[in-house]
C-alpha positions as CSV (number, residue, x, y, z in Angstrom):
1,M,0.0,0.0,0.0
2,I,1.3,3.5,-0.9
3,E,0.9,6.0,1.9
4,R,0.0,9.5,0.7
5,R,1.6,12.4,2.6
6,A,-0.8,14.6,4.5
7,M,-0.2,18.1,3.1
8,T,-2.3,21.1,2.5
9,R,-3.5,21.3,-1.1
10,V,-4.0,24.7,-2.5
11,K,-6.3,25.1,-5.5
12,L,-4.5,26.7,-8.5
13,V,-5.7,26.8,-12.1
14,L,-3.1,27.8,-14.6
15,P,-2.5,26.5,-18.2
16,A,0.6,24.5,-18.9
17,L,2.3,22.9,-21.9
18,C,4.1,19.7,-21.1
19,W,6.5,17.4,-23.1
20,G,9.0,14.6,-22.6
21,K,11.8,12.9,-24.6
22,A,9.4,10.3,-26.0
23,R,6.2,12.2,-25.7
24,P,4.9,15.0,-28.0
25,D,3.7,18.3,-26.5
26,F,0.3,18.2,-24.7
27,Y,-1.7,20.6,-22.8
28,A,-2.6,20.4,-19.1
29,V,-4.0,22.6,-16.4
30,T,-2.8,22.8,-12.9
31,D,-5.3,21.5,-10.4
32,D,-3.6,22.1,-7.1
33,V,-0.2,22.5,-5.5
34,T,1.4,21.2,-2.3
35,G,4.8,21.4,-0.8
36,F,5.4,18.0,-2.3
37,G,4.4,18.7,-6.0
38,I,1.8,19.8,-8.5
39,R,-1.3,18.0,-9.7
40,F,-2.5,18.5,-13.3
41,K,-5.7,17.8,-15.2
42,S,-5.2,16.6,-18.7
43,A,-6.6,14.4,-21.4
44,T,-3.1,13.0,-21.8
45,V,-1.9,11.1,-18.7
46,P,1.8,10.2,-18.6
47,A,3.2,7.1,-16.9
48,V,4.5,7.1,-13.3
49,G,8.2,7.8,-13.4
50,E,8.2,9.6,-16.7
51,R,10.2,12.8,-16.8
52,L,8.4,15.9,-18.2
53,T,9.2,19.5,-18.8
54,C,6.2,21.7,-18.1
55,S,5.9,25.3,-19.0
56,I,3.3,26.8,-16.6
57,R,2.0,30.3,-17.2
58,H,3.4,32.7,-14.6
59,A,5.8,30.1,-13.2
60,G,8.1,29.4,-16.2
61,S,9.5,26.0,-17.2
62,I,10.0,23.2,-14.6
63,E,11.6,19.8,-14.9
64,T,9.4,17.2,-13.2
65,R,9.0,13.5,-12.6
66,V,5.5,11.9,-12.6
67,I,4.7,10.5,-9.2
68,R,1.0,9.6,-9.6
69,A,-1.3,8.9,-12.5
70,E,-5.1,8.7,-12.4
71,K,-7.8,9.1,-15.0
72,H,-7.5,12.6,-16.5
73,R,-5.0,13.6,-13.7
74,F,-1.4,13.2,-12.9
75,A,0.9,14.6,-10.2
76,V,4.5,15.6,-10.5
77,R,7.4,16.3,-8.2
78,V,9.5,19.3,-9.3
79,L,13.1,18.4,-9.9
80,R,14.5,21.7,-11.3
81,A,13.1,25.0,-12.4
82,E,14.0,27.9,-14.7
83,Y,14.1,30.1,-11.6
84,P,15.1,29.2,-8.0
85,L,12.5,26.8,-6.6
86,R,11.9,29.1,-3.7
87,L,10.8,31.9,-6.1
88,V,8.6,29.5,-8.2
89,A,6.9,28.2,-5.0
90,R,6.3,31.7,-3.7
91,N,4.9,32.8,-7.0
92,L,2.6,29.8,-7.3
93,V,1.3,30.3,-3.7
94,S,0.8,34.0,-4.4
95,L,-1.3,33.2,-7.5
96,A,-3.2,30.5,-5.6
97,N,-4.1,33.1,-2.9
98,E,-5.3,35.5,-5.5
99,Q,-7.5,32.8,-7.2
100,N,-8.8,31.6,-3.9
101,A,-9.5,34.9,-2.3
102,R,-12.9,35.1,-0.6
103,P,-15.3,37.5,-2.1
104,P,-16.1,40.5,0.0
105,A,-18.6,39.8,2.7
106,E,-22.1,40.7,1.8
107,R,-23.9,43.0,4.0
108,A,-26.6,41.4,6.2
109,A,-28.8,44.5,5.8
110,P,-29.0,47.0,2.9
111,R,-27.4,50.4,3.4
112,I,-29.4,53.6,3.0
113,V,-28.2,57.2,2.7
114,P,-30.6,59.3,4.8
115,R,-31.9,62.7,3.7
116,E,-30.9,64.2,7.1
117,Q,-27.2,63.5,7.3
118,E,-26.1,66.0,10.0
119,V,-25.9,64.3,13.4
120,V,-24.4,64.8,16.8
121,V,-22.4,62.0,18.3
122,T,-22.1,62.0,22.1
123,T,-19.6,59.9,24.0
124,A,-20.3,58.2,27.4
125,L,-18.2,60.9,29.0
126,G,-20.5,63.6,27.6
127,A,-18.3,65.0,24.8
128,T,-20.2,66.0,21.7
129,I,-18.8,65.7,18.2
130,P,-20.6,66.9,15.1
131,G,-20.8,64.3,12.3
132,R,-22.4,63.3,9.0
133,V,-24.2,60.0,8.5
134,L,-22.6,58.3,5.4
135,N,-25.0,55.4,5.4
136,I,-27.3,53.5,7.8
137,S,-28.8,50.0,8.1
138,V,-30.9,48.3,10.7
139,S,-27.7,47.2,12.5
140,G,-25.4,50.2,12.4
141,A,-24.2,53.3,10.6
142,A,-21.1,54.8,9.1
143,V,-20.5,58.3,10.4
144,S,-17.9,60.9,9.2
145,L,-16.3,62.7,12.2
146,D,-13.7,65.5,12.6
147,R,-12.0,63.6,15.4
148,P,-11.3,59.9,15.9
149,L,-13.0,57.6,18.4
150,A,-11.5,54.4,19.7
151,V,-13.1,51.0,18.7
152,G,-15.3,49.9,21.6
153,T,-16.3,53.3,22.7
154,L,-20.0,53.6,23.7
155,I,-21.7,56.5,22.0
156,M,-25.1,58.0,21.1
157,I,-25.7,58.8,17.4
158,G,-28.4,61.4,17.8
159,N,-30.7,59.5,20.2
160,T,-29.6,56.0,19.2
161,P,-27.2,54.1,21.5
162,A,-24.3,52.4,19.6
163,K,-20.7,51.2,20.0
164,V,-17.8,52.0,17.7
165,A,-17.1,48.8,15.8
166,R,-14.4,50.1,13.4
167,A,-12.5,53.3,12.8
168,F,-11.4,54.6,9.4
169,D,-10.0,57.9,8.1
170,N,-12.3,60.7,9.2
171,G,-15.0,58.5,10.6
172,I,-16.4,55.4,12.3
173,G,-18.5,52.4,11.7
174,A,-20.9,52.0,14.6
175,A,-23.1,49.0,15.6
176,F,-26.4,49.9,17.2
177,L,-26.9,48.4,20.7
178,S,-30.4,47.3,19.5
179,P,-31.2,46.9,15.9
180,L,-33.6,49.4,14.4
181,A,-37.1,48.2,13.4
182,D,-37.0,47.4,9.6
183,G,-39.7,50.0,9.1
184,R,-37.5,52.8,10.5
185,V,-34.8,52.4,7.9
186,G,-35.3,54.5,4.8
187,P,-34.2,57.8,3.4
188,E,-36.4,59.6,6.0
189,V,-34.8,58.0,9.1
190,V,-33.5,60.3,11.8
191,L,-31.3,58.9,14.5
């Protein structure tokens, strides 16, 4: 029985052109990479032990040996590369991270820009700061302020209790301590 090494596979899809001494050129697509090698998908599957040169887009040419062959897939171990292996590996991991990046989180509630944007933000210590509401939802608001507030600060936005959830240049993102009723969120909302 052949024991497979437990390594993290990173999904990576890049076109490749492969060839060997006794094999004509054929196309393949990278499927995933590990610290142990690269797995390809291809209509042509070379034999285990066969040496191939694979030119992978964005990684250059690499000399490989086939270590596993399956239906429409094969895996290789990299023997040599056109560039130092460390750079090739770093480039492939960087490309994989770009391809596998998570899409931006979707907002749980739609954002509305209120008609009345001017607001006064009051801290728990009683300091008042004039602000402008950039957008609002049932769960919070983004407010432009002239002075920064620390994340975690309890505040009142108008008459609505909230907590600073994030800070950005010239403003804050605040989470309301109690969500607004859905009917209250619209262009006419006043905090």
